[in-house]
C-alpha positions, 0 to 999 in steps of 0.5 A: 499499499502506498501512502501519500502526504495527503494521507498524513494530512487526512489522519491529522484532521481525523485526530483533531475532529474526533468528538472525544479528542484528548491530548494524545489526539492533539499530539498526533494531529500536530505530528501528522500535520508536520509529516504531511507538509514535509512530504508535500514539500519534498518534491517541490524542493527537488524541482525548485530549490537546489540544495546549497548545503548538499556538501554539509552533513545535516538531518533531512528535515533541517536540510529541507527547510534550509533549501526553501530558506535559501531559495530566491523564488517568491514564497519559498522562504515562508515555506522554509519558516513554516517547516521550521515552526511545524518541526518544532511543534512536532518535536514538542508534541512527540517528545516533550510529554511534560508540556501540554498540547491543546486543541489550539496547537492542533488547530494551528498545525492544520491552519498552517497545512491549509495555508502552505499547501496552496503555496506549495501547489503554486510553486509546483506549477512554476517552471523549474529553476535552473541549476545554481552551478555556473555555466562554463564558458570556454576561454577566448582563443589567442591569436598567434 
């Protein structure tokens, strides 16, 4: 069975809209919403945001947000910032069990996904960026 970013987002919505939702549902919503937007952003970055840090060792999640932040395409930086913010929220939801995650956190995660999914779709529809590598121009021939 193949899973898509939309499946993560659908499950995040189910967690939030559960009539008997508890904190674990809100935590799952925040976490799944992040992974939904992360997986939606990957193919866009592959086409539109060359990786200026390909030579550096860093985690895939950090690398993805930095690719958007380094881009000059209008709207790309805001996607990078929301990826960073949602990753922090996901980390808090998954690992900081002493912190309380409330319905407002789940609502914010879903609002971010709704807003930035349309940004990603607009970027995806644009022409791909050319490689950042400079073109080699042959040196002029010297006349003897």
